Wavefront OBJ file of the C-alpha trace (Angstrom):
o trace
v 94.481 82.214 106.422
v 93.872 83.552 102.889
v 90.645 82.245 101.155
v 90.014 82.633 97.708
v 86.133 82.112 98.388
v 85.781 85.306 100.247
v 83.302 87.618 98.643
v 84.840 90.859 97.967
v 83.668 93.962 99.594
v 84.737 96.452 96.579
v 85.172 96.532 92.996
v 88.817 96.029 91.287
v 89.454 98.538 88.872
v 92.486 98.565 86.187
v 91.661 102.624 85.742
v 90.258 104.900 87.854
v 86.964 106.649 86.425
v 87.261 110.417 85.990
v 87.593 112.245 89.335
v 87.598 115.943 90.242
v 90.220 118.046 89.069
v 91.962 115.298 87.037
v 95.380 116.633 85.902
v 96.473 113.249 84.234
v 97.270 109.502 84.022
v 99.664 107.214 82.817
v 101.891 104.514 83.224
v 102.384 101.016 81.867
v 98.707 100.026 81.900
v 97.777 102.908 79.691
v 100.275 101.301 77.168
v 98.309 97.967 77.466
v 100.767 96.099 79.859
v 98.938 94.389 82.934
v 100.465 92.274 85.362
v 99.287 88.999 87.459
v 100.212 86.647 90.164
v 101.833 83.373 89.529
v 102.014 80.309 91.679
v 105.401 80.577 93.002
v 105.718 84.374 92.596
v 102.778 86.293 93.942
v 102.433 89.781 92.417
v 103.092 92.467 95.143
v 101.515 95.844 94.620
v 103.119 98.835 96.171
v 101.227 101.979 96.549
v 102.519 105.692 97.099
v 100.113 108.460 98.222
v 101.509 111.701 97.299
v 100.500 115.621 97.352
v 103.279 117.958 96.421
v 105.923 115.790 97.068
v 108.844 116.938 94.815
v 111.608 116.892 97.374
v 111.713 113.242 97.860
v 109.189 111.423 95.573
v 111.847 110.611 92.638
v 114.372 108.958 95.610
v 111.149 106.728 96.673
v 110.307 105.828 92.933
v 113.726 104.843 92.264
v 113.682 102.352 95.321
v 110.726 100.926 94.339
v 111.088 100.323 90.291
v 114.725 99.079 90.899
v 113.774 96.228 93.067
v 115.018 92.726 91.729
v 111.816 90.969 92.325
v 110.337 90.108 89.172
v 106.573 90.431 89.972
v 105.799 93.708 91.208
v 103.709 96.652 90.227
v 104.043 100.183 91.280
v 100.737 102.599 91.721
v 101.031 106.110 92.744
v 97.918 108.279 93.579
v 98.901 111.915 93.541
v 95.996 114.447 94.929
v 96.399 117.113 92.305
v 99.878 118.415 93.236
v 100.922 121.847 92.184
v 104.599 121.450 92.508
v 106.691 119.222 90.250
v 105.153 116.235 91.060
v 103.554 115.662 87.792
v 106.821 115.916 86.054
v 108.595 113.340 87.941
v 105.471 110.931 87.647
v 106.145 111.360 83.802
v 109.533 110.900 83.987
v 108.985 107.471 85.130
v 106.069 107.046 82.743
v 107.268 103.517 81.650
v 108.405 102.277 85.144
v 105.206 103.069 87.122
v 102.152 100.745 86.524
v 99.666 103.259 86.848
v 99.665 106.947 88.261
v 96.712 109.472 88.394
v 96.356 112.948 89.620
v 93.408 114.517 90.868
v 91.715 115.821 94.004
v 90.852 113.215 96.704
v 89.378 113.741 100.167
v 92.250 112.741 102.367
v 94.808 109.954 102.652
v 92.152 107.265 103.383
v 90.487 108.203 100.168
v 93.855 108.130 98.282
v 94.631 104.784 99.706
v 91.456 103.255 98.778
v 91.927 104.143 95.335
v 95.210 102.481 95.189
v 93.857 99.403 96.708
v 91.164 98.926 94.057
v 93.409 99.381 91.525
v 95.819 96.725 93.230
v 96.009 93.223 91.385
v 98.668 91.853 93.816
v 98.414 89.207 96.175
v 99.973 91.461 98.691
v 99.597 95.411 99.215
v 102.251 97.507 100.773
v 102.446 101.312 101.310
v 105.349 103.494 100.739
v 104.976 107.295 101.298
v 106.721 109.876 99.304
v 109.997 110.092 101.408
v 109.737 106.661 102.193
v 110.928 103.426 100.118
v 112.759 100.221 100.057
v 116.469 100.187 101.803
v 117.925 97.986 99.122
v 117.310 96.765 95.358
v 116.925 93.140 96.592
v 114.773 93.888 99.700
v 111.662 92.454 98.124
v 113.495 89.599 96.797
v 115.003 88.487 100.046
v 111.596 89.230 102.035
v 109.427 86.960 99.941
v 111.874 83.982 99.730
v 109.817 82.274 102.420
v 106.554 83.829 102.233
v 103.638 81.186 101.290
v 100.582 83.275 99.725
v 98.134 80.674 100.244
v 98.867 80.528 104.010
v 100.138 84.259 105.366
v 97.676 87.139 105.449
v 100.384 89.549 107.057
v 104.272 89.622 106.446
v 105.879 92.093 108.563
v 109.281 93.416 108.450
v 111.211 95.961 110.179
v 111.522 99.587 108.953
v 114.342 102.091 109.437
v 113.099 105.764 110.805
v 115.524 108.071 109.122
v 115.427 112.024 109.577
v 115.007 114.683 106.574
v 118.774 114.076 105.639
v 118.357 110.298 105.522
v 120.182 109.777 108.830
v 119.066 106.813 110.798
v 117.162 107.435 113.976
v 115.968 104.093 115.010
v 115.295 100.693 113.779
v 111.868 99.242 114.848
v 111.768 96.033 116.844
v 110.326 92.864 116.090
v 108.320 90.625 118.589
v 109.249 87.299 119.256
v 105.272 86.633 119.022
v 102.331 88.672 118.452
v 100.034 89.385 121.314
v 96.695 90.729 119.912
v 96.150 93.136 122.972
v 99.365 95.023 121.915
v 96.942 96.590 119.264
v 95.410 98.371 122.484
v 98.586 100.783 122.666
v 99.351 101.492 119.240
v 99.862 100.617 115.587
v 102.750 97.959 116.166
v 103.664 97.283 112.488
v 104.675 100.537 110.302
v 102.647 99.900 107.084
v 106.167 100.341 105.167
v 107.373 97.184 106.473
v 103.705 95.641 106.291
v 102.574 93.451 103.561
v 98.652 92.572 103.619
v 97.237 89.870 101.508
v 94.487 91.409 99.445
v 91.931 88.661 101.124
v 92.173 90.789 104.104
v 90.908 93.931 102.417
v 88.373 91.627 100.470
v 87.051 90.412 104.100
v 87.410 93.817 105.908
v 86.740 96.426 103.429
v 88.761 99.522 102.365
v 90.041 102.308 104.589
v 87.737 104.321 106.693
v 87.574 107.530 105.147
v 86.554 109.505 108.525
v 90.036 108.783 109.875
v 93.040 111.185 108.919
v 96.153 109.947 110.877
v 95.189 106.192 111.828
v 93.564 104.655 109.150
v 95.789 101.949 108.789
v 95.502 100.995 112.756
v 91.651 101.361 112.494
v 91.719 98.759 109.534
v 93.769 96.110 111.627
v 91.304 96.702 114.786
v 88.469 95.303 112.493
v 90.105 91.991 112.841
v 91.007 92.020 116.914
v 88.523 89.532 118.261
v 89.777 86.771 115.505
v 93.273 88.590 114.306
v 95.160 86.312 111.637
v 98.565 85.103 112.254
v 101.464 87.349 111.138
v 104.781 86.411 109.883
v 107.295 88.425 111.229
v 110.755 88.827 109.032
v 114.081 89.948 110.914
v 115.083 91.859 107.773
v 115.071 95.943 107.376
v 112.904 96.442 104.412
v 112.083 99.872 104.326
v 112.547 103.392 105.419
v 110.300 105.768 107.185
v 111.203 109.234 106.922
v 110.337 111.528 109.842
v 108.564 114.455 108.154
v 105.229 112.850 107.360
v 101.671 113.632 107.245
v 101.361 113.131 111.344
v 104.804 114.926 112.276
v 104.198 117.322 115.076
v 100.642 116.199 115.579
v 100.855 113.579 118.280
v 97.907 114.679 120.495
v 95.518 114.421 117.293
v 96.576 111.065 116.795
v 96.399 109.948 120.230
v 92.753 111.401 120.296
v 92.174 109.611 116.941
v 93.583 106.177 118.555
v 90.839 106.809 121.381
v 88.129 107.165 118.862
v 88.728 104.456 116.738
v 88.855 102.114 119.874
v 85.705 103.078 121.220
v 84.062 102.953 117.711
v 85.456 99.221 117.405
v 84.661 98.520 120.953
v 87.674 96.225 121.152
v 87.986 96.494 124.849
v 86.236 98.104 128.019
v 86.470 98.691 131.633
v 89.824 98.942 133.482
v 91.936 97.751 130.622
v 91.153 100.441 128.347
v 91.088 102.981 130.904
v 94.653 102.384 132.008
v 95.788 102.111 128.438
v 94.204 105.457 127.792
v 95.480 107.419 130.410
v 98.949 106.026 130.265
v 99.599 107.014 126.716
v 98.233 110.415 127.323
v 100.240 110.722 130.612
v 103.519 109.826 128.538
v 102.619 112.391 125.883
v 102.378 115.274 128.304
v 105.425 114.486 130.105
v 107.252 114.545 127.161
v 105.962 117.700 126.219
v 106.778 119.054 129.591
v 110.705 118.195 129.263
v 110.585 119.546 125.809
v 110.935 115.802 124.086
l 1 2 3 4 5 6 7 8 9 10 11 12 13 14 15 16 17 18 19 20 21 22 23 24 25 26 27 28 29 30 31 32 33 34 35 36 37 38 39 40 41 42 43 44 45 46 47 48 49 50 51 52 53 54 55 56 57 58 59 60 61 62 63 64 65 66 67 68 69 70 71 72 73 74 75 76 77 78 79 80 81 82 83 84 85 86 87 88 89 90 91 92 93 94 95 96 97 98 99 100 101 102 103 104 105 106 107 108 109 110 111 112 113 114 115 116 117 118 119 120 121 122 123 124 125 126 127 128 129 130 131 132 133 134 135 136 137 138 139 140 141 142 143 144 145 146 147 148 149 150 151 152 153 154 155 156 157 158 159 160 161 162 163 164 165 166 167 168 169 170 171 172 173 174 175 176 177 178 179 180 181 182 183 184 185 186 187 188 189 190 191 192 193 194 195 196 197 198 199 200 201 202 203 204 205 206 207 208 209 210 211 212 213 214 215 216 217 218 219 220 221 222 223 224 225 226 227 228 229 230 231 232 233 234 235 236 237 238 239 240 241 242 243 244 245 246 247 248 249 250 251 252 253 254 255 256 257 258 259 260 261 262 263 264 265 266 267 268 269 270 271 272 273 274 275 276 277 278 279 280 281 282 283 284 285 286 287 288 289
């Protein structure tokens, strides 16, 4: 359950201090416009991390800034793009709450910048190429959410190809079993809304992880995992051309490293899980799946 008395493990910022290779910053905050949560309408912080994302970024931005939910802020962290990404950011200067373009040390570092900048009760991540499925997606999603009780809100996502065609829609479990975390990241971050108190308690993302930072972040609470509210609604798209595309083996190896580091399980259970996941991977490679 969220707890307002949790001591924060990091400093919240309104603007990022000057970073390496800063190319610019902008948005509503630079115009003196700031947002906050209200008792019956929590502020939702949506973060997009991008690098050279001109192909799909504008589509993602439009899906977010056109939401009918009345209390949302949008933060974009750009890693110093060399394509037309900055032009797109400047085009939406009056609809993005804050954007910054500068070098970073990876996706985890960029995520952490976004979290530090977030003023909302809930934080959600939409990659460039992802985005909400409809303008009323957040309005419907938060009709029954209780920000003083619900630590995680998880909705369905739609996996799409580069042309926007549906590949599959994620499933929602009837109830969450903590041990499912032994196998994989069970909740795609495009459909996951995490209360700021979780970050306050467990800290920011591990900058030593390159693919599975959201998975590692959840595992920190493995032994006392908070309740998840599952909502049977498709809320976001997840495009199948992201950072981890075609790098399954590297991702599996990082999963193993994360599990060992967090010491969440030992003995026969972890051994079986380890070999079963890798077995499925190599079988798929053999049959060309």
